[in-house]
ZALOFI-614639 format. One record per residue: residue number from 1; residue in one letter; x negated, y negated, z negated of N, C-alpha, C, O in turn. Coordinates in steps of 0.2 Angstrom, whole numbers. Example, Ala and Ser with C-alpha at 12.3 -4.5 7.8 and 13.67 -1.06 7.14 Angstrom:
REM residues 2
{1; 'A'; {-66; 28; -39}; {-62; 22; -39}; {-66; 16; -39}; {-71; 17; -42}};
{2; 'S'; {-64; 11; -35}; {-68; 5; -36}; {-64; 0; -39}; {-67; -6; -40}};
***
This chain:
REM residues 150
{1; 'M'; {74; 34; -95}; {67; 38; -98}; {62; 34; -99}; {60; 30; -96}};
{2; 'A'; {60; 37; -105}; {53; 33; -106}; {48; 35; -102}; {49; 40; -98}};
{3; 'F'; {43; 32; -103}; {36; 35; -100}; {35; 41; -103}; {37; 43; -109}};
{4; 'R'; {32; 46; -98}; {31; 51; -100}; {24; 53; -105}; {22; 57; -109}};
{5; 'F'; {20; 48; -102}; {14; 46; -105}; {11; 41; -101}; {13; 40; -96}};
{6; 'T'; {4; 37; -104}; {2; 31; -99}; {-5; 32; -98}; {-8; 34; -103}};
{7; 'V'; {-8; 32; -92}; {-14; 34; -91}; {-17; 26; -93}; {-23; 26; -92}};
{8; 'A'; {-14; 22; -94}; {-18; 14; -99}; {-21; 16; -105}; {-27; 15; -108}};
{9; 'T'; {-16; 20; -108}; {-17; 22; -116}; {-21; 30; -116}; {-25; 32; -121}};
{10; 'E'; {-21; 33; -112}; {-24; 41; -113}; {-30; 41; -109}; {-34; 44; -113}};
{11; 'A'; {-32; 38; -103}; {-38; 39; -100}; {-39; 30; -98}; {-40; 29; -92}};
{12; 'P'; {-40; 26; -103}; {-42; 19; -101}; {-47; 17; -96}; {-47; 13; -92}};
{13; 'S'; {-52; 22; -97}; {-58; 20; -91}; {-57; 21; -85}; {-59; 18; -81}};
{14; 'L'; {-52; 27; -85}; {-50; 28; -78}; {-44; 24; -76}; {-43; 22; -71}};
{15; 'Y'; {-42; 22; -79}; {-36; 16; -77}; {-40; 9; -75}; {-39; 6; -69}};
{16; 'A'; {-45; 8; -79}; {-48; 2; -78}; {-51; 3; -70}; {-50; -1; -66}};
{17; 'T'; {-55; 9; -69}; {-57; 11; -61}; {-52; 10; -56}; {-53; 7; -51}};
{18; 'L'; {-46; 13; -59}; {-40; 11; -52}; {-39; 4; -52}; {-38; 1; -46}};
{19; 'F'; {-39; 0; -58}; {-38; -8; -56}; {-44; -10; -54}; {-44; -15; -50}};
{20; 'A'; {-49; -9; -56}; {-56; -12; -51}; {-56; -13; -45}; {-57; -18; -42}};
{21; 'T'; {-53; -4; -42}; {-53; -4; -35}; {-49; -8; -32}; {-50; -10; -26}};
{22; 'A'; {-42; -9; -34}; {-37; -13; -32}; {-38; -19; -31}; {-37; -21; -26}};
{23; 'K'; {-43; -24; -37}; {-46; -29; -37}; {-51; -30; -32}; {-52; -36; -29}};
{24; 'A'; {-55; -26; -30}; {-60; -26; -26}; {-56; -25; -19}; {-58; -30; -16}};
{25; 'I'; {-52; -23; -16}; {-49; -22; -10}; {-47; -29; -11}; {-48; -31; -6}};
{26; 'R'; {-44; -33; -14}; {-40; -40; -14}; {-45; -44; -12}; {-44; -48; -7}};
{27; 'G'; {-53; -43; -14}; {-57; -49; -13}; {-61; -45; -8}; {-67; -47; -7}};
{28; 'S'; {-59; -39; -3}; {-62; -37; 3}; {-65; -43; 8}; {-70; -44; 11}};
{29; 'G'; {-59; -46; 8}; {-59; -51; 15}; {-51; -48; 21}; {-50; -50; 26}};
{30; 'L'; {-49; -43; 18}; {-44; -40; 21}; {-38; -46; 20}; {-36; -48; 15}};
{31; 'P'; {-35; -47; 26}; {-28; -51; 25}; {-24; -50; 18}; {-23; -44; 17}};
{32; 'T'; {-22; -55; 13}; {-19; -52; 9}; {-11; -50; 11}; {-7; -46; 8}};
{33; 'G'; {-11; -52; 14}; {-3; -51; 17}; {-2; -44; 19}; {3; -41; 17}};
{34; 'L'; {-8; -43; 24}; {-8; -36; 25}; {-9; -28; 21}; {-7; -22; 22}};
{35; 'V'; {-12; -31; 16}; {-13; -27; 9}; {-6; -26; 7}; {-4; -20; 7}};
{36; 'H'; {-3; -32; 5}; {2; -31; 2}; {8; -28; 7}; {13; -26; 4}};
{37; 'L'; {8; -27; 13}; {13; -24; 17}; {11; -17; 17}; {16; -14; 18}};
{38; 'I'; {5; -13; 17}; {3; -8; 18}; {3; -5; 10}; {5; 1; 9}};
{39; 'D'; {1; -8; 5}; {5; -6; -2}; {11; -4; -2}; {13; 1; -4}};
{40; 'L'; {15; -9; 0}; {23; -9; 4}; {26; -2; 6}; {29; 1; 2}};
{41; 'R'; {23; -1; 13}; {25; 4; 15}; {24; 9; 13}; {29; 13; 12}};
{42; 'V'; {16; 12; 11}; {14; 17; 8}; {20; 20; 2}; {22; 26; 1}};
{43; 'S'; {20; 16; -1}; {25; 15; -9}; {33; 18; -7}; {36; 22; -10}};
{44; 'Q'; {35; 14; 0}; {42; 17; 2}; {42; 24; 6}; {47; 28; 7}};
{45; 'I'; {35; 26; 9}; {34; 34; 11}; {34; 37; 3}; {38; 41; 2}};
{46; 'N'; {31; 35; -1}; {30; 41; -8}; {35; 40; -12}; {35; 44; -17}};
{47; 'G'; {41; 35; -11}; {46; 36; -16}; {44; 33; -22}; {48; 36; -27}};
{48; 'C'; {40; 27; -25}; {39; 25; -31}; {42; 19; -31}; {41; 14; -27}};
{49; 'A'; {47; 19; -34}; {53; 14; -34}; {50; 7; -37}; {52; 2; -35}};
{50; 'Y'; {46; 10; -43}; {41; 5; -47}; {38; -2; -42}; {40; -8; -42}};
{51; 'C'; {33; 2; -38}; {28; 0; -33}; {32; -3; -29}; {32; -9; -29}};
{52; 'I'; {37; 0; -24}; {41; -3; -19}; {43; -11; -22}; {41; -16; -20}};
{53; 'D'; {48; -10; -28}; {48; -18; -31}; {42; -23; -30}; {42; -28; -26}};
{54; 'L'; {37; -20; -36}; {31; -24; -37}; {30; -27; -29}; {30; -33; -28}};
{55; 'H'; {28; -22; -23}; {25; -24; -18}; {29; -29; -15}; {27; -34; -12}};
{56; 'T'; {37; -27; -14}; {39; -32; -10}; {40; -39; -13}; {40; -44; -10}};
{57; 'K'; {39; -40; -22}; {38; -45; -23}; {30; -49; -22}; {29; -55; -22}};
{58; 'E'; {25; -44; -21}; {20; -47; -20}; {21; -51; -13}; {22; -57; -12}};
{59; 'A'; {23; -46; -8}; {22; -48; -1}; {26; -53; 0}; {24; -58; 3}};
{60; 'R'; {33; -56; -3}; {37; -62; -4}; {32; -66; -6}; {31; -72; -3}};
{61; 'H'; {30; -65; -11}; {26; -71; -14}; {19; -75; -10}; {16; -80; -11}};
{62; 'D'; {17; -69; -6}; {12; -71; -1}; {15; -74; 6}; {11; -74; 10}};
{63; 'G'; {21; -76; 6}; {23; -79; 11}; {27; -72; 17}; {28; -74; 23}};
{64; 'Q'; {29; -67; 15}; {30; -62; 21}; {39; -62; 19}; {42; -61; 14}};
{65; 'S'; {40; -64; 25}; {47; -67; 26}; {51; -60; 25}; {48; -54; 26}};
{66; 'D'; {58; -60; 22}; {62; -57; 20}; {63; -51; 25}; {63; -45; 24}};
{67; 'E'; {64; -54; 34}; {67; -52; 39}; {60; -45; 40}; {61; -39; 41}};
{68; 'R'; {54; -48; 39}; {48; -43; 40}; {48; -38; 34}; {46; -33; 35}};
{69; 'I'; {49; -39; 28}; {48; -35; 22}; {54; -30; 24}; {52; -24; 24}};
{70; 'A'; {60; -31; 27}; {66; -27; 28}; {63; -24; 34}; {64; -18; 32}};
{71; 'A'; {61; -24; 37}; {59; -21; 45}; {51; -16; 44}; {47; -13; 48}};
{72; 'L'; {50; -17; 37}; {43; -14; 38}; {45; -6; 37}; {41; -1; 38}};
{73; 'A'; {50; -5; 34}; {52; 5; 35}; {52; 6; 42}; {49; 11; 44}};
{74; 'G'; {54; 1; 46}; {55; 2; 54}; {49; 0; 58}; {50; -2; 64}};
{75; 'W'; {44; 0; 56}; {41; -5; 60}; {38; -3; 65}; {35; -7; 69}};
{76; 'E'; {38; 3; 66}; {38; 5; 72}; {42; 4; 79}; {40; 4; 85}};
{77; 'H'; {49; 2; 77}; {54; 1; 81}; {57; -8; 81}; {62; -11; 83}};
{78; 'S'; {51; -11; 78}; {53; -18; 76}; {47; -23; 81}; {41; -22; 80}};
{79; 'D'; {49; -27; 85}; {43; -34; 87}; {42; -38; 81}; {40; -43; 83}};
{80; 'L'; {43; -38; 77}; {40; -42; 70}; {34; -42; 69}; {31; -47; 68}};
{81; 'F'; {31; -36; 70}; {22; -34; 67}; {17; -35; 75}; {18; -33; 81}};
{82; 'L'; {13; -38; 72}; {5; -39; 77}; {3; -32; 78}; {3; -28; 74}};
{83; 'P'; {0; -32; 85}; {-3; -26; 84}; {-7; -23; 81}; {-7; -17; 81}};
{84; 'D'; {-11; -27; 78}; {-17; -27; 72}; {-13; -21; 67}; {-15; -16; 65}};
{85; 'E'; {-7; -26; 64}; {-4; -24; 57}; {-1; -18; 60}; {0; -13; 57}};
{86; 'R'; {2; -17; 66}; {5; -8; 68}; {-3; -6; 66}; {-4; -5; 60}};
{87; 'A'; {-6; -5; 70}; {-13; 1; 70}; {-12; 0; 62}; {-8; 4; 60}};
{88; 'A'; {-15; -4; 59}; {-13; -2; 51}; {-9; 1; 47}; {-11; 4; 42}};
{89; 'F'; {-4; 1; 50}; {3; 4; 46}; {3; 10; 49}; {4; 15; 46}};
{90; 'A'; {1; 11; 57}; {1; 20; 57}; {-6; 23; 53}; {-7; 29; 52}};
{91; 'W'; {-11; 18; 51}; {-17; 23; 50}; {-15; 24; 43}; {-16; 30; 41}};
{92; 'A'; {-11; 19; 38}; {-9; 20; 31}; {-6; 28; 31}; {-7; 32; 27}};
{93; 'E'; {-1; 27; 36}; {5; 34; 35}; {1; 38; 39}; {3; 44; 36}};
{94; 'V'; {-2; 39; 43}; {-7; 47; 45}; {-10; 50; 38}; {-9; 56; 37}};
{95; 'L'; {-14; 44; 34}; {-17; 47; 29}; {-11; 48; 24}; {-12; 53; 21}};
{96; 'T'; {-7; 46; 22}; {-2; 45; 17}; {3; 54; 18}; {5; 58; 15}};
{97; 'R'; {2; 53; 25}; {7; 61; 26}; {3; 64; 26}; {4; 70; 25}};
{98; 'T'; {-6; 64; 29}; {-9; 68; 30}; {-6; 73; 36}; {-3; 78; 34}};
{99; 'Q'; {-7; 70; 43}; {-4; 71; 49}; {-10; 71; 52}; {-12; 67; 56}};
{100; 'H'; {-15; 76; 52}; {-21; 77; 55}; {-20; 78; 61}; {-25; 77; 64}};
{101; 'D'; {-13; 79; 65}; {-13; 79; 72}; {-13; 74; 75}; {-13; 74; 82}};
{102; 'R'; {-12; 68; 73}; {-12; 60; 74}; {-18; 57; 71}; {-18; 51; 74}};
{103; 'I'; {-23; 58; 67}; {-27; 54; 65}; {-32; 50; 70}; {-35; 45; 69}};
{104; 'D'; {-33; 55; 75}; {-37; 53; 80}; {-35; 47; 85}; {-39; 44; 87}};
{105; 'D'; {-28; 46; 87}; {-24; 42; 88}; {-24; 36; 86}; {-24; 30; 89}};
{106; 'A'; {-24; 37; 79}; {-23; 30; 73}; {-29; 28; 72}; {-29; 22; 70}};
{107; 'Y'; {-35; 32; 73}; {-41; 28; 73}; {-44; 25; 78}; {-49; 21; 78}};
{108; 'Q'; {-41; 29; 85}; {-44; 24; 90}; {-40; 18; 91}; {-42; 13; 94}};
{109; 'A'; {-33; 17; 89}; {-29; 10; 88}; {-34; 6; 83}; {-37; 1; 84}};
{110; 'L'; {-35; 9; 77}; {-38; 3; 72}; {-44; 3; 75}; {-46; -3; 73}};
{111; 'Q'; {-48; 5; 79}; {-53; 3; 82}; {-54; -3; 87}; {-59; -6; 88}};
{112; 'R'; {-47; -6; 90}; {-46; -8; 94}; {-44; -16; 90}; {-43; -21; 93}};
{113; 'H'; {-43; -16; 84}; {-41; -23; 80}; {-47; -25; 73}; {-48; -30; 70}};
{114; 'F'; {-50; -19; 71}; {-56; -19; 66}; {-62; -18; 68}; {-64; -16; 74}};
{115; 'S'; {-67; -19; 63}; {-72; -17; 63}; {-74; -11; 58}; {-70; -10; 53}};
{116; 'A'; {-79; -8; 60}; {-81; -2; 56}; {-80; -4; 48}; {-77; 1; 45}};
{117; 'E'; {-81; -7; 45}; {-81; -10; 38}; {-74; -11; 36}; {-72; -10; 31}};
{118; 'Q'; {-70; -15; 42}; {-62; -16; 39}; {-57; -8; 38}; {-53; -6; 35}};
{119; 'I'; {-60; -5; 43}; {-57; 1; 44}; {-60; 7; 38}; {-56; 12; 37}};
{120; 'A'; {-65; 6; 35}; {-67; 9; 27}; {-62; 3; 22}; {-59; 5; 17}};
{121; 'Q'; {-62; -1; 22}; {-59; -6; 18}; {-51; -2; 18}; {-49; 0; 13}};
{122; 'L'; {-46; -2; 24}; {-41; 1; 26}; {-40; 6; 24}; {-34; 8; 21}};
{123; 'T'; {-45; 11; 24}; {-44; 19; 21}; {-44; 19; 13}; {-41; 23; 10}};
{124; 'V'; {-48; 13; 11}; {-47; 14; 4}; {-41; 11; 1}; {-39; 14; -4}};
{125; 'T'; {-38; 6; 5}; {-33; 3; 3}; {-27; 8; 2}; {-23; 8; -3}};
{126; 'A'; {-25; 12; 7}; {-21; 17; 9}; {-22; 22; 2}; {-17; 24; -2}};
{127; 'A'; {-29; 24; 3}; {-30; 29; -3}; {-27; 26; -12}; {-23; 28; -16}};
{128; 'Q'; {-31; 20; -11}; {-27; 18; -20}; {-21; 16; -20}; {-19; 17; -26}};
{129; 'I'; {-17; 14; -16}; {-10; 14; -15}; {-6; 20; -18}; {-1; 21; -22}};
{130; 'N'; {-10; 24; -13}; {-9; 33; -15}; {-8; 34; -22}; {-3; 37; -24}};
{131; 'A'; {-14; 33; -25}; {-16; 35; -32}; {-12; 32; -35}; {-9; 35; -40}};
{132; 'W'; {-10; 25; -35}; {-6; 21; -39}; {1; 23; -39}; {4; 22; -44}};
{133; 'N'; {4; 25; -34}; {11; 29; -31}; {10; 34; -37}; {12; 34; -43}};
{134; 'R'; {6; 38; -35}; {8; 44; -40}; {5; 45; -47}; {5; 50; -51}};
{135; 'V'; {3; 40; -48}; {1; 38; -58}; {8; 35; -59}; {11; 37; -65}};
{136; 'G'; {11; 31; -54}; {16; 29; -57}; {22; 34; -57}; {26; 33; -62}};
{137; 'I'; {24; 39; -53}; {28; 44; -52}; {27; 48; -58}; {31; 50; -61}};
{138; 'A'; {22; 51; -59}; {19; 55; -65}; {22; 51; -72}; {26; 53; -76}};
{139; 'Q'; {19; 46; -72}; {21; 42; -79}; {28; 42; -80}; {31; 40; -85}};
{140; 'H'; {32; 44; -74}; {40; 41; -74}; {40; 33; -75}; {43; 30; -80}};
{141; 'I'; {38; 29; -71}; {39; 23; -71}; {44; 21; -66}; {45; 23; -60}};
{142; 'E'; {48; 18; -69}; {56; 16; -65}; {58; 10; -66}; {58; 7; -71}};
{143; 'G'; {61; 8; -61}; {64; 1; -61}; {61; -4; -58}; {58; -4; -52}};
{144; 'T'; {61; -10; -63}; {58; -16; -59}; {50; -19; -63}; {48; -18; -69}};
{145; 'A'; {46; -22; -57}; {40; -23; -60}; {42; -30; -64}; {44; -34; -60}};
{146; 'V'; {40; -31; -71}; {42; -35; -76}; {35; -39; -73}; {30; -36; -70}};
{147; 'G'; {37; -46; -75}; {34; -53; -75}; {31; -55; -69}; {27; -59; -69}};
{148; 'M'; {35; -52; -63}; {35; -53; -57}; {43; -58; -54}; {49; -56; -55}};
{149; 'A'; {42; -62; -52}; {48; -65; -50}; {52; -62; -43}; {48; -61; -38}};
{150; 'A'; {60; -62; -43}; {61; -59; -37}; {60; -63; -31}; {61; -61; -26}};
***
């Protein structure tokens, strides 16, 4: 199936804003590997096939092992992830699933590992990948990420 529409074509200034936000996150000082894993985990939850493929490739390119990438969907049951990563994944999941009953616990866990600025950056990281996932799904982007090596 072809794209339903493309935000880049139909609303280029909004697309540019999303892209600029993603670029700003990459330059925020958060560990790039953590950002890639958050992007991948949120994309798994949202079921955006294109984004799952893209962020798997990015994580691998950034040095994440195939073992960690494969374990990410079940990170809560894996000893492959550090406590700060686990706190960041829990935060991203709570925001993605809008689990109001778990947000205070997730926030307290974040505070043990991240500054207020980093928590704000992690929050925007989760928000922007959720936005990209929804744009991708709405446009009907399927398949693999072109231009990224497997």
